[in-house]
C-alpha positions as CSV (number, residue, x, y, z in Angstrom):
1,X,-8.2,-11.9,2.4
2,X,-8.9,-8.5,1.0
3,X,-6.3,-5.8,0.7
4,X,-7.3,-2.3,-0.3
5,X,-4.3,-0.3,-1.6
6,X,-5.1,3.4,-1.0
7,X,-3.0,5.9,-2.9
8,X,-2.9,9.6,-2.7
9,X,-1.7,11.4,-5.8
10,X,-2.4,12.6,-9.3
11,X,-3.7,10.3,-12.1
12,X,-0.7,8.1,-13.0
13,X,0.5,7.5,-16.5
14,X,-1.0,4.5,-18.4
15,X,2.1,2.4,-18.0
16,X,1.7,2.6,-14.2
17,X,-1.9,1.4,-14.4
18,X,-0.9,-1.4,-16.7
19,X,1.9,-2.4,-14.3
20,X,-0.3,-2.4,-11.3
21,X,-3.1,-4.3,-13.1
22,X,-0.7,-6.9,-14.3
23,X,0.0,-8.0,-10.7
24,X,-3.4,-7.4,-9.2
25,X,-5.1,-9.7,-11.7
26,X,-2.8,-12.6,-10.8
27,X,-4.1,-13.2,-7.3
28,X,-6.5,-16.0,-6.6
29,X,-9.6,-15.8,-4.5
30,X,-7.7,-16.4,-1.2
31,X,-6.1,-13.0,-1.7
32,X,-7.7,-10.1,-3.5
33,X,-6.1,-6.6,-3.9
34,X,-8.0,-3.6,-5.0
35,X,-6.9,0.0,-5.7
36,X,-8.6,3.0,-4.1
37,X,-7.2,6.2,-5.7
38,X,-7.5,9.5,-3.9
39,X,-6.9,12.6,-6.0
40,X,-4.3,14.8,-4.6
41,X,-6.1,17.7,-2.9
42,X,-5.4,21.1,-4.6
43,X,-2.4,22.9,-3.1
44,X,-2.4,26.7,-2.8
45,X,0.5,29.0,-2.0
46,X,-1.1,29.6,1.4
47,X,-1.5,25.8,2.1
48,X,0.6,24.4,4.9
49,X,1.9,20.8,5.0
50,X,-0.2,20.3,8.1
51,X,-3.4,21.4,6.3
52,X,-2.5,19.2,3.3
53,X,-2.0,16.2,5.6
54,X,-5.3,16.9,7.5
55,X,-7.3,16.9,4.2
56,X,-5.6,13.7,3.0
57,X,-6.2,12.1,6.4
58,X,-9.9,12.7,6.1
59,X,-10.0,11.3,2.5
60,X,-8.0,8.2,3.5
61,X,-10.2,7.6,6.5
62,X,-13.3,7.9,4.3
63,X,-11.7,5.3,1.9
64,X,-10.9,2.7,4.5
65,X,-13.3,-0.1,5.2
66,X,-14.6,-0.3,8.7
67,X,-12.6,-2.9,10.6
68,X,-9.6,-2.9,8.3
69,X,-6.2,-3.2,9.8
70,X,-4.0,-0.4,8.6
71,X,-0.5,-0.7,7.0
72,X,1.3,2.4,5.9
73,X,4.1,2.8,3.4
74,X,6.7,5.0,5.1
75,X,10.4,5.6,4.2
76,X,11.2,5.2,7.9
77,X,9.2,1.9,8.3
78,X,10.5,-1.6,8.5
79,X,12.6,-2.9,5.7
80,X,12.1,-6.6,5.4
81,X,12.7,-9.5,2.9
82,X,10.1,-10.9,0.7
83,X,10.1,-14.1,2.7
84,X,9.3,-12.0,5.8
85,X,6.5,-10.3,3.9
86,X,5.1,-13.7,3.0
87,X,5.0,-14.5,6.7
88,X,3.2,-11.3,7.4
89,X,0.6,-12.0,4.7
90,X,0.1,-15.5,6.1
91,X,-0.4,-14.1,9.6
92,X,-2.9,-11.5,8.2
93,X,-4.8,-14.3,6.4
94,X,-5.0,-16.3,9.6
95,X,-6.3,-13.3,11.5
96,X,-8.9,-12.9,8.8
97,X,-9.1,-9.1,8.9
98,X,-9.2,-7.1,5.7
99,X,-6.3,-4.8,5.3
100,X,-5.9,-1.2,4.1
101,X,-2.4,-0.2,2.8
102,X,-1.8,3.5,2.4
103,X,0.7,5.2,0.1
104,X,0.6,8.8,1.1
105,X,1.0,12.0,-0.9
106,X,4.1,14.1,-1.4
107,X,3.9,15.4,2.1
108,X,3.9,12.0,3.7
109,X,1.3,10.5,6.0
110,X,-0.5,12.2,8.9
111,X,0.8,11.2,12.3
112,X,-2.7,9.9,13.3
113,X,-2.5,7.3,10.6
114,X,0.9,6.3,11.8
115,X,-0.5,5.8,15.3
116,X,-3.4,3.7,13.9
117,X,-1.1,1.5,11.8
118,X,-0.5,-2.1,12.8
119,X,2.7,-1.9,10.7
120,X,4.8,0.7,8.9
121,X,6.6,-0.7,5.8
122,X,9.4,0.8,3.9
123,X,10.3,-0.7,0.5
124,X,13.7,0.9,0.6
125,X,15.6,3.9,2.0
126,X,15.6,5.1,-1.6
127,X,12.9,7.6,-2.7
128,X,10.6,6.3,-5.4
129,X,8.0,8.1,-7.4
130,X,4.6,7.6,-5.7
131,X,3.0,6.0,-8.8
132,X,5.8,3.4,-9.1
133,X,5.3,2.4,-5.4
134,X,1.9,0.9,-6.2
135,X,3.5,-1.4,-8.8
136,X,6.2,-2.4,-6.4
137,X,3.7,-3.1,-3.6
138,X,1.5,-5.2,-5.9
139,X,4.5,-7.1,-7.2
140,X,5.8,-7.8,-3.7
141,X,2.4,-8.9,-2.5
142,X,2.1,-11.3,-5.4
143,X,5.7,-12.6,-4.8
144,X,4.8,-13.2,-1.2
145,X,1.6,-15.0,-2.2
146,X,3.6,-17.1,-4.7
147,X,6.0,-18.1,-1.9
148,X,3.0,-19.2,0.3
149,X,1.6,-21.2,-2.6
150,X,4.8,-22.7,-3.8
151,X,4.2,-21.0,-7.1
152,X,7.3,-20.9,-9.4
153,X,7.1,-17.1,-9.8
154,X,9.4,-16.7,-6.8
155,X,12.7,-18.5,-7.2
156,X,14.4,-18.0,-3.9
157,X,17.7,-19.4,-2.8
């Protein structure tokens, strides 16, 4: 299964890249995660949130692979346990569709993407810096993978 993590934002600090790569490299061939970074479009004083979201929507759509199921990271999405995420990953693997996960920019995610999404996921009701979210997503996907493969990384109750 292939997961493309699409992020909108400025170039993150080196520690973010290292954190993400630490988890991304751990996956085996049955689950592959790749990062697609979209530079935050330039904001102007006259820019509206709607215009910003429109431009980001176009860039995200261009970055998605044809046929990918879409998952969005959204503060109002479902909050689930890691075990529940493992079940979702297992279901996605059975379905065999590649997946695009989107971390939007500072203005959020365009409503059209929300309508196209097969799932809306919230890591927490807390607000996290966007660069940190990519590390959290990669870690949780790896932890879910470890549950499915009885790997000792996840030591649940």
